[in-house]
C-alpha positions in Angstrom: -31.0 -45.7 29.5 -29.1 -49.0 29.4 -30.1 -49.7 33.0 -33.7 -49.0 32.2 -33.7 -51.4 29.3 -32.9 -54.4 31.4 -35.6 -53.8 33.9 -38.2 -56.6 33.8 -41.8 -55.6 34.3 -44.6 -57.8 35.6 -48.2 -57.3 36.7 -50.1 -59.0 39.5 -49.2 -60.5 42.9 -48.6 -64.1 41.8 -45.1 -65.6 42.0 -43.7 -62.6 43.8 -41.1 -64.8 45.5 -39.8 -66.4 42.3 -39.4 -63.0 40.7 -37.5 -61.4 43.6 -35.2 -64.4 44.0 -34.4 -64.6 40.3 -33.9 -60.8 40.1 -31.5 -61.1 43.0 -29.5 -63.9 41.4 -29.4 -62.4 37.9 -28.8 -58.9 39.2 -31.6 -57.5 37.1 -34.0 -54.8 38.4 -37.6 -55.6 38.5 -40.9 -53.7 38.5 -44.2 -55.3 39.5 -47.4 -53.3 38.9 -51.1 -53.8 39.7 -50.5 -55.9 42.9 -54.1 -56.7 43.8 -55.2 -53.4 42.4 -58.8 -54.4 41.9 -59.4 -55.8 45.4 -61.0 -54.0 48.3 -57.8 -54.2 50.2 -55.2 -53.5 47.5 -51.5 -53.9 47.6 -49.0 -56.1 49.3 -50.1 -58.4 52.1 -48.2 -58.5 55.4 -46.5 -61.8 54.6 -45.2 -60.3 51.3 -44.0 -57.2 53.0 -42.2 -59.4 55.5 -40.6 -61.3 52.7 -39.4 -58.1 51.1 -37.9 -57.1 54.4 -36.1 -60.4 54.6 -34.7 -59.9 51.0 -33.4 -56.6 52.2 -31.7 -58.2 55.2 -29.8 -60.9 53.2 -28.6 -58.4 50.5 -26.5 -55.3 50.8 -27.4 -52.2 48.8 -30.8 -53.3 47.4 -33.1 -50.5 46.4 -36.8 -51.2 47.2 -39.5 -48.7 46.3 -43.2 -49.3 47.0 -45.9 -46.8 46.2 -48.3 -45.5 48.8 -51.1 -48.0 48.1 -48.6 -50.9 47.9 -49.7 -51.8 44.4 -46.4 -51.1 42.6 -43.0 -52.5 43.7 -39.7 -51.6 42.2 -36.7 -53.7 43.3 -33.1 -53.2 42.3 -31.1 -56.1 43.8 -27.9 -55.5 45.7 -25.2 -58.1 46.5 -26.1 -61.2 48.5 -24.4 -60.6 51.8 -25.5 -63.3 54.3 -24.0 -63.4 57.8 -25.8 -63.9 61.1 -29.4 -62.7 60.9 -32.8 -62.9 62.6 -36.2 -62.5 61.1 -39.7 -62.6 62.4 -41.9 -64.1 59.7 -45.6 -63.0 59.4 -47.8 -65.6 61.1 -50.2 -65.7 58.1 -47.8 -67.9 56.2 -45.4 -70.5 57.6 -41.7 -70.2 57.8 -41.5 -72.6 54.8 -42.7 -69.7 52.6 -39.5 -67.8 53.5 -37.2 -70.7 53.8 -37.9 -72.0 50.3 -36.5 -68.8 48.8 -33.6 -68.7 51.2 -32.6 -72.2 50.1 -32.3 -70.8 46.6 -30.1 -67.9 47.6 -28.0 -69.1 50.6 -25.2 -70.9 48.6 -24.4 -67.6 46.7 -23.9 -65.3 49.6 -20.7 -63.5 50.5 -20.7 -64.9 54.0 -22.2 -68.2 55.1 -25.8 -67.6 56.1 -26.8 -68.3 59.7 -30.4 -67.1 60.2 -33.0 -67.6 63.0 -36.6 -67.4 61.6 -39.5 -67.1 64.0 -43.2 -67.8 63.2 -45.4 -70.7 62.2 -43.3 -73.9 61.5 -46.1 -76.1 60.2 -49.3 -75.1 58.4 -51.6 -76.4 55.7 -50.4 -74.0 52.9 -46.6 -74.0 52.6 -44.1 -76.8 52.8 -43.3 -77.3 56.5 -39.8 -76.9 58.0 -39.7 -80.7 58.5 -40.3 -81.4 54.8 -37.7 -78.9 53.6 -35.2 -80.4 56.1 -35.8 -83.9 54.9 -35.9 -83.2 51.1 -34.3 -79.9 50.2 -31.0 -80.3 52.2 -30.2 -83.7 50.5 -31.0 -82.1 47.1 -28.5 -79.2 47.8 -25.8 -81.8 48.7 -26.3 -83.4 45.2 -25.1 -80.1 43.7 -22.0 -80.0 45.9 -23.4 -77.7 48.6 -22.6 -79.7 51.8 -20.6 -79.6 55.0 -21.6 -79.8 58.6 -22.8 -76.2 58.4 -25.7 -77.2 56.2 -28.6 -77.7 58.6 -32.1 -76.7 59.6 -32.7 -77.0 63.3 -36.2 -76.8 64.8 -35.8 -75.1 68.2 -39.6 -74.6 68.8 -42.7 -75.6 66.9 -45.4 -73.1 66.2 -48.8 -73.9 64.8 -51.2 -71.3 63.2 -52.8 -68.9 64.0 -50.4 -67.6 66.6 -47.2 -69.3 65.7 -44.4 -69.0 68.2 -42.0 -71.4 66.5 -38.3 -70.9 65.9 -35.8 -72.5 63.5 -32.1 -72.0 62.7 -31.0 -72.4 59.2 -27.3 -72.4 58.3 -25.8 -72.9 54.9 -22.2 -72.7 53.6 -21.3 -70.7 50.5 -20.1 -72.2 47.2 -18.3 -70.5 44.3 -19.6 -72.9 41.7 -22.2 -75.7 41.5 -21.5 -79.1 40.0 -23.7 -80.4 37.2 -25.9 -83.4 38.0 -27.2 -86.5 36.1 -30.1 -87.5 38.3 -32.2 -89.8 36.1 -32.9 -93.0 37.9 -34.9 -92.6 41.1 -34.5 -96.3 42.1 -36.8 -98.4 44.3 -38.1 -97.3 47.6 -36.2 -98.9 50.5 -37.5 -97.2 53.6 -40.1 -94.7 55.0 -39.3 -92.3 57.8 -41.5 -89.7 59.4 -42.3 -87.4 62.2 -45.6 -87.1 63.9 -45.7 -84.0 66.1 -48.2 -82.6 68.6 -48.0 -79.3 70.4 -50.4 -78.2 73.2 -52.5 -81.3 72.8 -52.3 -84.8 74.3 -49.1 -86.6 73.3 -51.4 -89.6 72.5 -52.4 -87.8 69.3 -49.0 -88.4 67.8 -49.2 -92.2 68.6 -52.7 -92.4 67.0 -51.4 -90.8 63.8 -48.5 -93.1 63.6 -50.6 -96.2 64.1 -53.1 -95.3 61.4 -50.3 -94.3 58.9 -48.5 -97.6 59.5 -51.8 -99.5 59.0 -51.6 -98.4 55.3 -47.8 -98.3 54.7 -47.0 -101.6 56.2 -48.8 -103.4 53.4 -46.0 -102.1 51.0 -42.8 -102.0 53.0 -41.5 -103.4 56.3 -38.9 -100.7 57.0 -41.0 -97.9 58.5 -40.0 -95.7 61.4 -42.1 -92.8 62.4 -40.7 -90.7 65.2 -43.1 -88.9 67.6 -42.2 -85.4 68.6 -44.1 -83.9 71.5 -42.8 -80.5 72.4 -43.6 -79.1 75.9 -43.7 -75.7 77.5 -42.0 -72.8 75.8 -40.9 -74.9 72.8 -44.5 -75.8 71.8 -45.4 -72.3 70.5 -48.6 -70.5 71.1 -51.4 -72.5 69.4 -52.4 -76.2 69.7 -52.2 -78.5 66.8 -50.7 -81.7 65.4 -49.6 -83.1 62.1 -47.4 -85.5 60.3 -44.6 -85.4 57.8 -43.5 -88.6 55.9 -40.6 -89.3 53.6 -39.8 -92.2 51.4 -36.2 -92.8 50.5 -35.0 -94.9 47.5 -31.8 -96.9 47.0 -30.4 -94.1 44.9 -31.0 -91.5 47.5 -34.1 -89.9 46.0 -36.4 -88.6 48.8 -40.1 -88.1 48.3 -42.3 -86.4 50.9 -45.8 -85.8 52.0 -47.3 -83.9 55.0 -50.5 -82.9 56.6 -51.4 -80.6 59.5 -54.5 -80.3 61.6 -56.9 -77.3 61.0 -55.8 -74.1 62.9 -57.5 -73.5 66.2 -61.0 -72.1 65.7 -61.0 -72.7 61.9 -62.8 -75.6 60.2 -63.9 -78.9 61.7 -61.8 -80.8 64.1 -59.6 -83.5 62.4 -59.2 -86.9 63.9 -55.6 -88.0 64.3 -56.4 -91.4 62.7 -57.8 -89.7 59.6 -54.9 -87.4 59.3 -52.4 -90.3 59.6 -54.3 -92.3 56.9 -54.6 -89.3 54.6 -50.9 -88.5 55.0 -49.9 -92.0 54.1 -52.1 -91.9 51.0 -50.5 -88.6 50.0 -47.1 -90.2 50.3 -48.2 -93.1 48.1 -49.5 -90.6 45.5 -46.1 -88.7 45.6 -44.4 -92.1 45.0 -46.7 -92.7 42.1 -45.9 -89.3 40.6 -42.2 -90.2 41.3 -39.2 -88.6 39.7 -35.9 -87.9 41.4 -37.2 -84.8 43.1 -40.5 -84.5 44.8 -43.0 -81.9 43.8 -42.2 -79.3 46.5 -38.5 -79.1 45.3 -38.9 -79.1 41.6 -38.2 -75.4 41.1 -35.2 -75.6 43.5 -33.7 -78.4 41.4 -34.3 -76.6 38.2 -32.7 -73.4 39.5 -29.6 -75.2 40.7 -29.3 -76.9 37.3 -29.6 -73.5 35.6 -26.8 -72.0 37.8 -24.5 -74.9 37.3 -21.3 -75.0 35.2 -21.5 -74.9 31.4 -22.2 -78.6 31.3 -25.3 -80.7 30.8 -27.5 -81.4 33.8 -30.4 -83.9 33.6 -33.0 -84.6 36.1 -36.1 -86.8 36.0 -39.2 -85.2 37.5 -42.8 -86.3 38.1 -45.6 -84.3 36.4 -44.6 -80.6 36.7 -46.6 -78.5 39.2 -48.2 -75.2 38.0 -45.7 -73.4 40.2 -42.8 -75.1 38.4 -44.2 -74.4 35.0 -44.3 -70.7 35.8 -40.8 -70.9 37.3 -39.5 -72.2 33.9 -41.0 -69.2 32.2 -39.3 -66.9 34.7 -35.9 -68.7 34.2 -36.2 -68.0 30.5 -36.9 -64.3 31.1 -34.2 -63.7 33.7 -31.4 -66.0 32.5 -32.4 -66.7 28.8 -32.2 -70.4 29.5 -34.4 -73.1 28.0 -34.8 -76.6 29.1 -35.2 -79.6 26.8 -38.3 -81.4 28.1 -39.0 -85.0 27.2 -42.0 -87.0 28.4 -41.5 -90.5 29.6 -44.6 -92.6 29.5 -45.3 -95.1 32.3 -44.6 -98.0 29.9 -41.0 -96.9 29.3 -40.4 -96.4 33.0 -42.4 -99.4 34.2 -43.8 -97.5 37.1 -46.1 -94.7 38.3 -47.4 -91.8 36.4 -45.9 -89.9 33.5 -42.4 -88.4 34.0 -40.6 -85.6 32.5 -36.8 -85.6 31.7 -35.5 -82.1 32.1 -32.2 -81.3 30.4 -30.3 -78.0 30.3 -26.8 -76.6 30.0 -25.9 -74.5 33.0 -25.1 -70.8 32.5 -21.8 -71.1 34.4 -22.9 -68.9 37.3 -20.0 -68.1 39.6 -20.5 -66.6 43.0 -18.7 -63.4 42.7 -19.6 -62.1 46.1 -17.9 -65.0 47.9 -14.8 -63.8 49.8 -11.6 -65.5 48.6 -9.6 -66.9 51.5 
């Protein structure tokens, strides 16, 4: 009966990843009902089923029960195991969908994680592998998760709808996380980026770079956008192009923006010039929103703060995204932790939009599954 009491119950298909990740870290079983129960095609989608299989691979002894229609899921988490793995992601969502959750779990495995993920590397829905490589890895280092083993390597690019990309993600394990005081983002000192093109003319990448620079050069001289044209096998199965830009500040804050072309056979054709310009504007908007962590990684930062030592962590964020707000609610139900949230108006900060200062005391999470050497 005691085991039943702790089981958390949710309804609906939203925020499935958040719930599974937090259930795994807190060790609490989870039941999700009414997953798309009212729709013509009820139950879990293929990308969600693929995500559940991935969770099963990285843990040891998890119990997963799904009813016949796929509308109810029961998940009892096992120990985070890690090790060398491979996973074929569903092409309907990009690898970023899976990688975002792995970034939350990887530091707490028993063995360092070394995983090859195959599928779509860049699409218009999820954060691309490039953005996570540029922003999430430096964020993990802030919490003391570093070493030469921490890397995301893009072996092949794959664009939707067919994918065909491949990446390698390796991450060391840590017993404890250090608390952070990350409250001054600092001024932007340089902008870096990647313009990639696969199975289209390499000229596309140069056209994107030129139009993006046309906007960004008005603000900053130090801009370098690398062009990445993959050929042959490493270019995946579908044509496409896109761009990922990052702005770095003097204090090591990294803000990012990205855009990708429409998948083959869907929507109107996008001009590389337009895409470059729009991506530059998105980056400027992200800079305006500001904070010490960009909007894609807000929830990762908050999770690592929660799992830190019993000490105060502070981080300054831009306006919270709806995903992050829901994540805070989930943190409260899984870990009974509340954040102190203070708004900073643009007048106090002298820049950009409204900011939020998030403060919490870590729960003193210790990685019990890490092998002692």
